[in-house]
N, C-alpha and C positions, 0 to 999 in steps of 0.2 A: 317218583316211580320206584316201586319196591323191586328187590332183586328177582323175585319170581317172575314179574312182568318182563324184566330185562332179559331173563333167561329165555322166556317164551319168544321174545323178539329175535333171539339168536337161533331158535329152533323153528323150523317151518311148521305151519299149521298143517297137520297131517293130510286131511282131505284136500284142502286148497293147494297144498304144495304138489301133491301127486297130480292134480288136475292141471296145474300150471305147467308142469314139466311135460305132461302128455300133450298139451295143446301148444307147447313151445312158448308159452307166455311166462315171464318171470313171476315167481311167487314170493309173497312176503315171508321172510324168515331171518333169524339172527345169524350174522356171519361176520367174518373179519372184513374191515373196511377195505383193505387192499385186494384181498382175494376176490372180493366183490366190489367193495367201495374203493375207488381209486386204483383198481387193479388193471392188469393187462391179460390178454388171452394166453393160456398155457399151450405149449406145443404138444402135439400128439406124442405120447411116450415120455414126456419130460418128468412126470411124477407118476410112474406106473403103479405105485402103492395106494393111490387115491381111490376111495370108494364112495359111491353115492348110495344112500339108504332110502328105501321107499317111504319111510315116515317123514322124510324131508330134512334129514340130517346128513352130515358127512362122516367119514371114518377113514381109517388107514389099515392096511394089511399088517397085523402084528405077526401072523404066520399066514401061510397060504390058505388056511381054513378058519382063521379067527380074525375078526375085525375089532379094532379098538375104537371106541366112540365115547360119547358123554353119557353119564348116568341119567341126566334129565331128558335124554332122547328115548329112553325105554321105560317100560312099566314093570318094575320088579324083575325077579329072576325066575328061571324055570324053562321048561320046554316051550318053544315058540317057533311056529312055522309061518308066521304072518309077515315077516320082513324079507324084502328082496334086495340083495346087494348087486349093484351094477359097477363093473370095473372094466378097464381096458380101453376106455375111450375118453376123450375130452369133450366130444360132442355127444350129448345124451340122445340125439336123434340118429346117430350113426349106428349102423349094424355091423360095420367092418371092424372086427376085433373085439366087439362088445361081448362081455361075459356077464350073465345074470344067474345068480344062485340064491336059492331060498335059505332062510335061517333054520336051525334046528333047536338051538338053545340060546338063552340070554343070561348073562350074569351081571347084575348091577352091583356096583361097589358095596361091600358090606358096610352097614352103618350109614349109608347115604340118606340124608334127610333134607336136602335142598341147600345146604351150606357146606362147601368144600367137598372133597371126595367125589368129584364129578367125573367118574370114569365108568365104563362098562365094556363088556366083551360080548360079541355075537359070534356063535359058532355057525359055520355054513355047512350045508348038506354035502358039499364036496369041495376039494381044494381048488383055488384059482391059481393057475400057473403063471404068476406074475411076481416081480420082485417085492419083497417085504420092506418095511421101514423099521429099523432097529430103534429101541427106546433108550433114552439117557438113563444111566443108573447112578450118576453123581450130578452135583450141581455145576460141574466144570463148564458145561455149555449153556448155562442159564444166563447168558449175557450177550452183548453185541447185537447184531441185526438178525432177524428171523424171517423166514418165508412162511406165508400163509396161503392157502389155496382152497377154493370151494366153488360150489355152484349156487351159492346164496345170492341174496339181493345185492345189486350194484349201487343202491342208495337206500337210505333209511325209509322204510315203508314201501319199498319197491318189490318187484317180483323176482323170483328165483330165475337163474340163468340157464340157458341151453348149453353154453360153453363153460368149461372150467376156467376160472380166473385166478390169477396169482398176484401177490404183492409182497413188499418188504416192509417190516415194521421194526422199530428199535426197542430194545429192552427199557422198561421203566421200573425203577426200584420201588420196593414196597412203601417206603415212606412217602415218596412223591405220589404214588398211586392212591394211597389212603388220603392224602392231602387234597385230592380232587373233590372230596366231600360227598354229601348225599349217600347214595348206595355204596360208595366205595369205602365207607367206614365199616362195611361188612366183610371186607377183604379178609381172607384167612392166610396170613403170612406162613410160608412153609408148605402150604398146600396149593397155593395159587401164585401165578406169575403174570405180571402185566406187561403190555407192549403197545406202542402207539406213538404218534407224533403229538407234541404239545398243541400244535395248531390244528390238529385233526386232518381230515381229508383222505386218510387211508385207514382201513379197518376191516375186520370181519363184520358180517351182518346177518340178518335173518336167513336161515337156511344153511349157515356155515357151521352150526353147532356140531360138535363131535369130530370135526376135521382136525388134522394135525397142524401144529406150529413147529417148524423144523429149521435146521441150519446144517452147515457142513461141519464134520468133526475134524480132528487133526489129520486124518487120512484122506480127507476130501469126500467122504461118504455122507449121505444125508442121515441125520439123527433127530428123532422127535423129542422135543423138550416140553411141548404143551399140547393141550386139547382145547379147542374153542369152547368156552363156557358161557360167559356173560359180559355185559357192559351196558352203559347208559346210552341208548340209541346206537347209531352207527357213525363212526368217523367224526364225532363232535369234538370241538376243541376241549382240551383238559378233561377228556373222558376216554381213557385208554381201554383197550380190550383186555379182558381177564381170561386167563387160560389155566386149566388144571396143570400143576407142576408135576410132570411125569416122573421125574427122578425120585420124588417123594414116595411114589406108589409103585416104583419099578418092581420091587420084590413081590408085592401083593399081586400085581398084574401078572407077572410071570408064573407065580404059584397058582393063581386062579385059572390061567390058560391051561395049565397042565391037568386041571380037573374037569375040563369041559369035554 
């Protein structure tokens, strides 16, 4: 399986994903094994910065008016009013507290060509009054156990979920990740970070693309260290999830956000 296919498996099929959510049926998409595969249901308000995007991807509130997601979830940069961001709920069917805002602009990472640099920003028509998720600016937090969350598939090839799921995955160093073989030889050290269990069972999956991988910082606050990007299947043994290493692009992300 090539990397492009693995990416598409983490990202939901646009039409199918939208239909699945609307009909409350899970839709096939690439996500983290735990958030979806091997995960448990998140409590309302537990991760208020989580955003569901209408093309079948996840995202996080970088600011109250800008969503951070994956570059492979969008098609280039420029004015774009076709995306709807949903926030404020863990149950996509609930109308209590749900906020839905259309996009106005998209900025895909400069130089993105399908390998590395898998980040993008979506500007919303108006701010969402919810807590934001700060991003890591150094590699200090690129280790230990991480939390992943998303509405993606709860099993490889499964449907996207009505409820937000969460899971915990451990850091996997670059050498071990690359040693998994196959598509993992395409890993871009310094731009990507791996996480997952050697035995599999927990991972992001289809539909989780663009969502955050995060952990607590020294003050006990959540900090984003990764963006769901790709992987071989979902929650397979010796096949960790691969995430955009946020700290590498922190300056570029912050500067780009200021231009939107």
